[in-house]
Each structure stands twice: as C-alpha cells, then as structure tokens.
C-alpha positions as CSV (number, residue, x, y, z in Angstrom):
1,M,-44.6,-30.0,-47.7
2,A,-45.4,-31.8,-44.7
3,T,-45.3,-30.3,-41.4
4,M,-45.6,-32.1,-38.2
5,A,-47.1,-30.3,-35.8
6,L,-46.7,-30.6,-31.9
7,P,-49.3,-29.1,-29.3
8,I,-48.2,-26.7,-27.6
9,R,-48.7,-28.9,-24.2
10,E,-46.7,-32.0,-25.7
11,L,-43.5,-29.5,-26.3
12,E,-44.1,-28.0,-22.7
13,T,-43.8,-31.5,-21.1
14,F,-41.1,-32.6,-23.3
15,V,-39.2,-29.1,-22.3
16,S,-40.0,-29.5,-19.0
17,D,-39.5,-33.1,-18.6
18,E,-36.3,-34.0,-20.9
19,A,-34.5,-30.6,-21.5
20,K,-34.6,-29.2,-18.0
21,P,-33.1,-31.4,-15.8
22,K,-30.4,-31.8,-18.8
23,T,-30.2,-27.8,-19.1
24,E,-30.1,-28.2,-15.7
25,T,-26.9,-31.0,-15.2
26,V,-25.0,-28.7,-17.5
27,I,-25.8,-25.8,-15.4
28,Q,-24.1,-27.3,-12.5
29,V,-21.5,-28.6,-14.4
30,T,-20.7,-25.3,-15.9
31,R,-20.9,-24.0,-12.4
32,S,-18.4,-26.4,-10.6
33,S,-15.9,-25.5,-13.9
34,A,-16.5,-22.3,-13.5
35,E,-15.8,-22.5,-9.5
36,G,-13.1,-25.0,-10.3
37,F,-11.3,-22.6,-12.4
38,A,-12.2,-19.6,-10.2
39,V,-10.7,-21.0,-7.5
40,L,-7.5,-22.4,-9.8
41,C,-7.0,-19.0,-11.0
42,K,-7.0,-17.3,-7.5
43,V,-4.7,-20.1,-6.3
44,I,-2.3,-19.1,-9.3
45,A,-2.4,-15.4,-8.6
46,E,-1.8,-16.3,-4.8
47,T,1.1,-17.9,-5.4
48,A,2.6,-15.6,-8.0
49,T,1.7,-12.9,-5.4
50,L,4.1,-15.7,-2.5
51,K,6.6,-15.5,-4.8
52,L,7.5,-11.9,-5.2
53,V,6.8,-11.3,-1.7
54,F,9.2,-14.4,-0.7
55,W,11.8,-13.3,-3.3
56,H,11.8,-9.6,-1.8
57,L,12.0,-11.3,1.6
58,A,15.1,-13.1,0.4
59,R,16.8,-10.3,-0.9
60,R,16.2,-8.4,2.1
61,Q,17.6,-10.8,4.2
62,E,20.7,-10.8,1.7
63,R,21.4,-7.3,1.7
64,L,20.8,-7.3,6.0
65,I,23.4,-10.5,6.4
66,N,25.8,-8.6,3.9
67,R,25.9,-5.8,6.4
68,L,25.8,-7.4,9.4
69,V,29.2,-9.2,8.0
70,E,30.5,-6.0,6.1
71,R,30.1,-3.8,9.3
72,Q,32.8,-3.5,11.8
73,F,32.0,-4.3,15.6
74,D,35.0,-3.0,17.4
75,A,33.1,0.5,18.5
76,Y,30.4,-0.9,20.0
77,E,29.5,-1.3,23.4
78,E,28.4,-5.0,24.7
79,T,24.9,-4.1,25.4
80,A,24.5,-3.4,21.4
81,F,25.7,-6.7,20.5
82,G,23.5,-8.2,22.9
83,D,20.4,-5.8,21.9
84,L,21.2,-6.6,18.1
85,A,21.2,-10.8,18.8
86,N,17.9,-10.6,20.3
87,A,16.4,-8.5,17.8
88,I,18.5,-11.1,15.0
89,D,16.6,-13.9,17.5
90,S,13.3,-12.9,17.4
91,L,13.6,-12.2,13.6
92,V,15.0,-15.9,13.2
93,S,12.1,-17.4,15.3
94,S,9.3,-15.4,13.5
95,E,10.5,-16.8,10.2
96,Q,11.1,-20.1,11.2
97,G,7.6,-20.2,12.5
98,M,6.8,-18.9,8.9
99,L,8.6,-21.3,7.1
100,R,6.8,-24.1,9.1
101,E,3.5,-23.1,8.4
102,L,5.0,-23.0,4.7
103,S,5.6,-26.6,4.9
104,E,2.1,-27.5,5.0
105,L,1.3,-25.8,1.7
106,G,1.3,-28.2,-1.3
107,S,4.6,-29.1,-3.2
108,E,3.0,-28.1,-6.2
109,I,3.2,-24.3,-4.6
110,R,5.9,-24.6,-2.5
111,V,8.0,-25.7,-5.7
112,W,7.5,-21.9,-6.8
113,L,9.1,-20.3,-3.7
114,P,12.5,-19.2,-2.7
115,L,11.9,-21.5,1.0
116,R,15.4,-23.2,0.3
117,R,17.5,-19.9,-0.1
118,L,15.2,-18.2,3.3
119,Q,16.2,-21.2,5.0
120,A,19.7,-21.1,4.4
121,Q,19.6,-17.3,5.1
122,I,17.9,-17.9,8.1
123,D,20.1,-20.5,9.1
124,H,23.3,-18.1,8.5
125,L,21.5,-15.0,10.5
126,D,21.1,-17.2,13.2
127,S,25.2,-18.3,13.2
128,I,25.3,-14.3,13.6
129,A,23.1,-14.0,16.6
130,E,25.0,-16.8,18.1
131,S,28.3,-15.2,17.5
132,L,26.8,-11.9,18.9
133,H,25.5,-13.9,21.7
134,A,29.2,-15.2,22.5
135,E,31.0,-12.1,22.2
136,T,28.9,-10.9,25.4
137,D,29.5,-13.5,27.2
138,P,33.0,-13.4,29.0
139,E,33.0,-17.0,30.0
140,C,32.7,-17.7,26.3
141,M,35.0,-15.2,24.9
142,T,37.7,-16.5,27.7
143,L,37.1,-20.2,26.6
144,L,37.3,-18.8,22.6
145,S,40.8,-17.2,23.5
146,I,42.2,-20.5,25.0
147,A,41.2,-22.4,22.2
148,A,42.8,-20.2,19.6
149,E,45.7,-20.0,22.0
150,Q,46.2,-23.5,21.6
151,V,45.6,-23.6,18.0
152,I,48.7,-21.2,17.2
C-alpha cells in the first residue's frame, strides 16, 4: 500500500493559505445568514405582537363606540358633554398620530394589522365628539333646530 506522506509544514500552509480564508468566508456567510434569520424572527415576533395589540385596541374601541351610541345623555349637564368630547378628541388625536407613524411601516407588515378598521373607528369616534361639541354649542343647536323645522 502506497501512502503519500505530507510533511506537517505543508499541511500547515495548506490549512492557513487555502482552507482558512474559505472557512472564514463560510463563517461570515453563516453569521450574516444567522443574523438575517434572527432579524427575520424578531420582525415576525414583533409583527405578531403588534397584530394582537391592535386587535385588542380595535376591540376596545368598538366597545367604547357601542357604549357611547347606546348611552342616553338626557340626564347629563352641558359641561359633561364638553368634558367627554374633549376626552374623545384627545383619544382621536393620539390614535391618528399612531396611525400616521404606522404608515411608515412596510406594506408587508401593515397588511397584518387591522389599520382600516382602526381608521374607521377613529373616524366614528371623531364624529361622536363633533356631535357632543355641537350639543354644548347653543348657536349650533339653534341652527340645527331651525334646519329640523324646515325639513319637517
């Protein structure tokens, strides 16, 4: 049996000259793939979390709208209307700002979030706030009364 013997020095130069750069390249590619995969996993996890958070927010908004629509406001004072309208205005303003910030996300992520539903509910809350503001404005109520009389 013929054996080919390579001196250790030749093996060392082969390892250091040939294999080492190739190994380093593989390690760099593996690290970048691993980092890319880690980033991808983090994006997926954060998107899933955002989806749950916004689903919960949309559900809470829906309940708030239903309560406001079903509530009888006959026994409330004008100041209560104003305070409630201002609170809703503040909520609408902050949520519109949040939606503007979310519009900067990529469409790949936005497609998973209930943004249209949230926007529709924010618009509904805004109209409720406008109605409450109108209720506190005597001039507006007078104009609405005149308009209603002309329709009837």
